NUBA-673389 format. One record per residue (C-alpha): residue number from 0; x, y, z. Coordinates in nm, 3 decimals, m for minus. Example, Ala and Ser with C-alpha at 12.3 -4.5 7.8 and 13.67 -1.06 7.14 Angstrom:
{r 0 {1.230 m0.450 0.780}}
{r 1 {1.367 m0.106 0.714}}
This chain:
{r 0 {m0.108 m3.100 0.731}}
{r 1 {0.260 m3.020 0.776}}
{r 2 {0.383 m3.246 0.528}}
{r 3 {0.172 m3.142 0.251}}
{r 4 {0.258 m2.796 0.338}}
{r 5 {0.633 m2.900 0.324}}
{r 6 {0.573 m3.100 0.006}}
{r 7 {0.401 m2.799 m0.185}}
{r 8 {0.661 m2.555 m0.108}}
{r 9 {0.959 m2.798 m0.192}}
{r 10 {0.747 m2.857 m0.508}}
{r 11 {0.766 m2.492 m0.605}}
{r 12 {1.147 m2.458 m0.503}}
{r 13 {1.234 m2.753 m0.746}}
{r 14 {1.026 m2.644 m1.032}}
{r 15 {1.201 m2.303 m0.979}}
{r 16 {1.514 m2.502 m0.996}}
{r 17 {1.395 m2.642 m1.299}}
{r 18 {1.319 m2.326 m1.492}}
{r 19 {1.646 m2.157 m1.413}}
{r 20 {1.840 m2.447 m1.552}}
{r 21 {1.609 m2.499 m1.875}}
{r 22 {1.386 m2.199 m1.961}}
{r 23 {1.560 m1.908 m2.140}}
{r 24 {1.316 m1.683 m2.027}}
{r 25 {1.375 m1.787 m1.671}}
{r 26 {1.772 m1.807 m1.698}}
{r 27 {1.810 m1.442 m1.832}}
{r 28 {1.606 m1.290 m1.522}}
{r 29 {1.819 m1.072 m1.263}}
{r 30 {1.706 m0.898 m0.965}}
{r 31 {1.652 m0.584 m1.159}}
{r 32 {1.442 m0.751 m1.442}}
{r 33 {1.209 m0.913 m1.154}}
{r 34 {1.159 m0.577 m0.974}}
{r 35 {0.908 m0.417 m1.182}}
{r 36 {0.680 m0.736 m1.215}}
{r 37 {0.730 m0.812 m0.872}}
{r 38 {0.562 m0.445 m0.803}}
{r 39 {0.270 m0.546 m1.058}}
{r 40 {0.234 m0.847 m0.894}}
{r 41 {0.173 m0.648 m0.556}}
{r 42 {m0.074 m0.419 m0.701}}
{r 43 {m0.247 m0.699 m0.868}}
{r 44 {m0.289 m0.856 m0.515}}
{r 45 {m0.401 m0.496 m0.350}}
{r 46 {m0.690 m0.503 m0.603}}
{r 47 {m0.767 m0.853 m0.523}}
{r 48 {m0.810 m0.756 m0.144}}
{r 49 {m0.992 m0.440 m0.228}}
{r 50 {m1.269 m0.622 m0.392}}
{r 51 {m1.253 m0.892 m0.138}}
{r 52 {m1.170 m1.161 m0.440}}
{r 53 {m1.047 m1.455 m0.220}}
{r 54 {m0.976 m1.656 m0.564}}
{r 55 {m0.770 m1.364 m0.697}}
{r 56 {m0.609 m1.320 m0.366}}
{r 57 {m0.503 m1.679 m0.350}}
{r 58 {m0.336 m1.673 m0.708}}
{r 59 {m0.174 m1.338 m0.661}}
{r 60 {0.006 m1.485 m0.315}}
{r 61 {0.117 m1.744 m0.532}}
{r 62 {0.251 m1.528 m0.784}}
{r 63 {0.434 m1.328 m0.524}}
{r 64 {0.562 m1.663 m0.345}}
{r 65 {0.708 m1.736 m0.654}}
{r 66 {0.893 m1.414 m0.706}}
{r 67 {1.014 m1.442 m0.363}}
{r 68 {1.163 m1.812 m0.441}}
{r 69 {1.301 m1.665 m0.757}}
{r 70 {1.508 m1.391 m0.588}}
{r 71 {1.649 m1.642 m0.330}}
{r 72 {1.717 m1.859 m0.625}}
{r 73 {1.950 m1.575 m0.780}}
{r 74 {2.072 m1.498 m0.401}}
{r 75 {2.210 m1.832 m0.379}}
{r 76 {2.340 m1.837 m0.733}}
{r 77 {2.542 m1.482 m0.663}}
{r 78 {2.655 m1.658 m0.323}}
{r 79 {2.463 m1.359 m0.140}}
{r 80 {2.223 m1.550 0.039}}
{r 81 {2.023 m1.892 0.061}}
{r 82 {1.641 m1.946 0.073}}
{r 83 {1.696 m2.120 0.387}}
{r 84 {1.873 m1.781 0.516}}
{r 85 {1.561 m1.564 0.419}}
{r 86 {1.336 m1.802 0.612}}
{r 87 {1.538 m1.836 0.915}}
{r 88 {1.598 m1.450 0.944}}
{r 89 {1.247 m1.362 0.901}}
{r 90 {1.154 m1.638 1.206}}
{r 91 {1.455 m1.484 1.420}}
{r 92 {1.313 m1.144 1.368}}
{r 93 {0.956 m1.244 1.465}}
{r 94 {1.059 m1.409 1.741}}
{r 95 {1.275 m1.100 1.844}}
{r 96 {1.050 m0.845 1.795}}
{r 97 {0.758 m1.049 1.991}}
{r 98 {0.903 m1.096 2.346}}
{r 99 {0.548 m1.044 2.487}}
{r 100 {0.507 m1.418 2.344}}
{r 101 {0.851 m1.558 2.365}}
{r 102 {0.981 m1.369 2.659}}
{r 103 {0.862 m1.222 2.948}}
{r 104 {0.737 m0.862 2.837}}
{r 105 {0.393 m0.779 2.928}}
{r 106 {0.167 m0.592 2.709}}
{r 107 {m0.203 m0.457 2.732}}
{r 108 {m0.286 m0.407 2.349}}
{r 109 {m0.211 m0.386 1.988}}
{r 110 {m0.083 m0.070 2.032}}
{r 111 {0.189 m0.184 2.319}}
{r 112 {0.312 m0.444 2.070}}
{r 113 {0.345 m0.161 1.784}}
{r 114 {0.557 0.069 2.022}}
{r 115 {0.765 m0.235 2.144}}
{r 116 {0.842 m0.329 1.776}}
{r 117 {0.976 0.027 1.729}}
{r 118 {1.168 0.032 2.036}}
{r 119 {1.341 m0.296 1.941}}
{r 120 {1.427 m0.186 1.591}}
{r 121 {1.610 0.140 1.755}}
{r 122 {1.777 m0.116 1.975}}
{r 123 {1.902 m0.341 1.675}}
{r 124 {2.079 m0.010 1.484}}
{r 125 {1.825 0.189 1.345}}
{r 126 {1.894 0.573 1.369}}
{r 127 {1.543 0.672 1.304}}
{r 128 {1.186 0.547 1.389}}
{r 129 {1.090 0.641 1.003}}
{r 130 {1.362 0.387 0.870}}
{r 131 {1.198 0.125 0.704}}
{r 132 {0.942 0.323 0.518}}
{r 133 {1.017 0.248 0.160}}
{r 134 {1.129 0.578 m0.032}}
{r 135 {0.922 0.445 m0.346}}
{r 136 {0.620 0.397 m0.191}}
{r 137 {0.308 0.573 m0.315}}
{r 138 {0.282 0.907 m0.164}}
{r 139 {m0.034 0.874 0.030}}
{r 140 {0.067 0.510 0.154}}
{r 141 {0.373 0.647 0.261}}
{r 142 {0.238 0.956 0.448}}
{r 143 {0.023 0.688 0.646}}
{r 144 {0.288 0.482 0.717}}
{r 145 {0.524 0.774 0.814}}
{r 146 {0.232 0.911 1.076}}
{r 147 {0.217 0.563 1.217}}
{r 148 {0.564 0.564 1.268}}
{r 149 {0.579 0.879 1.463}}
{r 150 {0.310 0.795 1.695}}
{r 151 {0.487 0.489 1.834}}
{r 152 {0.730 0.745 2.016}}
{r 153 {0.436 0.998 2.140}}
{r 154 {0.435 1.234 1.838}}
{r 155 {0.080 1.215 1.764}}
{r 156 {m0.242 1.470 1.871}}
{r 157 {m0.482 1.378 2.158}}
{r 158 {m0.786 1.361 1.954}}
{r 159 {m0.963 1.380 1.619}}
{r 160 {m1.084 1.729 1.673}}
{r 161 {m0.713 1.871 1.723}}
{r 162 {m0.620 1.700 1.402}}
{r 163 {m0.935 1.849 1.201}}
{r 164 {m0.831 2.220 1.298}}
{r 165 {m0.503 2.128 1.167}}
{r 166 {m0.665 2.062 0.884}}
{r 167 {m0.860 2.388 0.871}}
{r 168 {m0.536 2.569 0.924}}
{r 169 {m0.383 2.401 0.604}}
{r 170 {m0.639 2.461 0.419}}
{r 171 {m0.646 2.853 0.484}}
{r 172 {m0.254 2.867 0.430}}
{r 173 {m0.368 2.686 0.107}}
{r 174 {m0.611 2.961 0.010}}
{r 175 {m0.324 3.220 0.091}}
{r 176 {m0.065 3.052 m0.128}}
{r 177 {m0.323 3.022 m0.402}}
{r 178 {m0.432 3.379 m0.353}}
{r 179 {m0.067 3.576 m0.345}}
{r 180 {0.176 3.303 m0.332}}
{r 181 {0.397 3.138 m0.580}}
{r 182 {0.276 2.838 m0.781}}
{r 183 {0.569 2.629 m0.558}}
{r 184 {0.420 2.766 m0.248}}
{r 185 {0.107 2.636 m0.349}}
{r 186 {0.215 2.337 m0.417}}
{r 187 {0.389 2.291 m0.077}}
{r 188 {0.068 2.421 0.118}}
{r 189 {m0.126 2.137 m0.074}}
{r 190 {0.074 1.876 0.017}}
{r 191 {0.028 1.989 0.375}}
{r 192 {m0.345 1.957 0.334}}
{r 193 {m0.300 1.606 0.189}}
{r 194 {m0.080 1.480 0.493}}
{r 195 {m0.317 1.654 0.760}}
{r 196 {m0.590 1.485 0.571}}
{r 197 {m0.435 1.156 0.598}}
{r 198 {m0.391 1.194 0.963}}
{r 199 {m0.734 1.287 1.033}}
{r 200 {m0.834 0.978 0.833}}
{r 201 {m0.617 0.787 1.077}}
{r 202 {m0.788 0.929 1.352}}
{r 203 {m1.149 0.814 1.215}}
{r 204 {m0.983 0.458 1.141}}
{r 205 {m1.010 0.480 0.821}}
{r 206 {m0.760 0.364 0.541}}
{r 207 {m0.704 0.673 0.309}}
{r 208 {m0.552 0.503 0.056}}
{r 209 {m0.836 0.258 0.048}}
{r 210 {m1.110 0.542 0.083}}
{r 211 {m0.959 0.707 m0.212}}
{r 212 {m0.973 0.400 m0.401}}
{r 213 {m1.304 0.357 m0.368}}
{r 214 {m1.384 0.708 m0.462}}
{r 215 {m1.162 0.630 m0.792}}
{r 216 {m1.355 0.320 m0.881}}
{r 217 {m1.729 0.492 m0.809}}
{r 218 {m1.589 0.787 m1.050}}
{r 219 {m1.462 0.545 m1.350}}
{r 220 {m1.817 0.348 m1.298}}
{r 221 {m2.048 0.650 m1.326}}
{r 222 {m1.831 0.821 m1.607}}
{r 223 {m1.820 0.505 m1.795}}
{r 224 {m2.222 0.482 m1.775}}
{r 225 {m2.230 0.868 m1.834}}
{r 226 {m2.027 0.744 m2.180}}
{r 227 {m2.264 0.458 m2.236}}
{r 228 {m2.602 0.683 m2.195}}
{r 229 {m2.469 0.934 m2.459}}
{r 230 {m2.340 0.642 m2.700}}
{r 231 {m2.710 0.511 m2.646}}
{r 232 {m2.840 0.855 m2.740}}
{r 233 {m2.624 0.923 m3.029}}
{r 234 {m2.491 1.208 m2.841}}
{r 235 {m2.116 1.301 m2.825}}
{r 236 {m1.968 1.414 m2.510}}
{r 237 {m1.695 1.637 m2.698}}
{r 238 {m2.018 1.850 m2.785}}
{r 239 {m2.204 1.863 m2.514}}
{r 240 {m2.162 2.135 m2.244}}
{r 241 {m2.071 2.106 m1.903}}
{r 242 {m2.395 2.167 m1.760}}
{r 243 {m2.535 1.873 m1.994}}
{r 244 {m2.275 1.600 m1.857}}
{r 245 {m2.364 1.740 m1.500}}
{r 246 {m2.709 1.623 m1.543}}
{r 247 {m2.635 1.297 m1.694}}
{r 248 {m2.399 1.214 m1.401}}
{r 249 {m2.651 1.338 m1.131}}
{r 250 {m2.891 1.129 m1.308}}
{r 251 {m2.648 0.837 m1.294}}
{r 252 {m2.542 0.890 m0.920}}
{r 253 {m2.946 0.907 m0.831}}
{r 254 {m2.981 0.574 m1.002}}
{r 255 {m2.739 0.461 m0.697}}
{r 256 {m2.550 0.286 m0.985}}
{r 257 {m2.244 0.242 m0.735}}
């Protein structure tokens, strides 16, 4: 098993060396040109995970692994770092951040592990527990990560009822801003509502981003079926009233299309 794994990994490394030397496209790539493709590959993996498409997950993991090897190849060329340093770096980090496995620290559950992880990061020189949350993360995912980070130092509500009260408070402030505030104030309050709803989702142990994406997919499927129905009936959605479209929507919904 280990020999097969080592051989497979080295095969990829050698192919990358070959492509970087001989392929015009691969030769011209830089860390900047790869960046957007890496982001796209990550989202493709996320899509496969959402669909529990194991074949897709395997394929997308391969694509991401290729990107890691590609960046490491460029890093070596630029005399910045090597693939060995990348691998040994994460190994050293995992050992240092898991003293309950590789040391004598005792933990009771997964929450203790996460708290220890954040405390160790601060000891390593991090100035804030919020460091490490990428600036370019999608806002919904970033909100979840910020809340999870803050939780590790005890900045957390005690129960979901308190969180829901905060949601209601923020919704009230949003209504007031819409009624008598400026557009900027309404925007700020809407952001607060979103943030508090993400927090509530956490307390329900629901992935807010996953939940919203399921709703997005459901909307796409139902709206597409509505378009297909109109086409079959020789109707044009642009010429239908909202009431007519709503009736079709409800019919699609009742048929349990999703």
